[in-house]
C-alpha positions, 0 to 999 in steps of 0.5 A: 272660185272653181270647185271640183268633185269626183264622180263615178260614171258608167260609160254609155258605150262600154258600161264600165265605171271610171272616175272623173272630175266634175265642175261643181261651180265656177265664175268668170272675171273679166272680158271674153275673147272675141271668139267668146272664150271665157275669162278666168276662172271659167277659162281654166276649167276647159280640161273638164269640159270633155271626158274620156272613158279609159276603157273604150275611149268614148269621149263626151261631155259626160261619158255616162250619156250620149247618142245611140250612134256613139256606140258605132262611131267609137269603133270606127277607124276615123274615130280611133285614129283621131283619138290617139293622133300624136299631132294633136294635144290629148285634150284636143283629140278628145274634143275632136272625137266628140265632133265625130259623134256629134256630126254623125248624130246630126248636131253640127252646132255642138260639133262646131263648139267642140272644134272651137274648144279644141282650137283653144287647147291648141292655142294654149299648147302653141300648136298653131297649125293644129289650131288653124285646122280646128278653127276651119273645122268649126267654120264648116260645122257652123255652116252646116248648123246654119243650113239646118237652122241650128243655133250655135250662139245666143243670137244671130249677131253673136253667131256672126261675130264668132264666125268673123273671128274664126275667119280672121284667125284662119287668115280668111280676111276677105270673108270678115267684112261680109260676115260683119255686115251680116251681123250688123243686119241684126241691128245689135246694140252699140257694143256689138257694133263696135266689136264688128268694127274692130273685127273689120279693122283687125282683118284689114291689118291682117291680124290673126292674133287672139284679142279680148273684147275689152282690149280691142275696144280700148284701141282707137285704131281698131275703131272705124 
């Protein structure tokens, strides 16, 4: 069960108060997608993962907090253009605005996660071209995070599995096998090995669709 409550928060950037729905508790039943998107009910809470100040447009996981650089980024032309970009769903815009702040603050790992979450929003809205853009942004952010030694998943194998799915979903099939081999070099448990095998098979099939982990594990033709 998911519980929500309303909370008055003072914006970190402009200082004005606004009301926001905050997740009190939730749970997850089932298997995540290959890109780690959680199953219901947590899946449906995504609209509450990012907040937007209705006065200055500051977007963050909590508008009452943030890095000092946010006060400058929020007024930048790039931020304001992204904030109200009609090509993207509104929630995706908010998440992409947060990536601009996170990268300016040097946190490419969190920026990558926000871009991935924006891709999920675009998936839900059937905005597939924009989902592709968001996933490519996530790949770039995660590459920068790796170069800085920033973790964006629980371990190296899970990071590789996530990247494999991002490459596959964006049609970069030639990259999938290499990143899967990189993940296997971490000697993950058997379940993870099966997921890497499934990713490689999906790439060979030139499959760009979303799949849950249990779905691919139940398909014999997805195993090597």
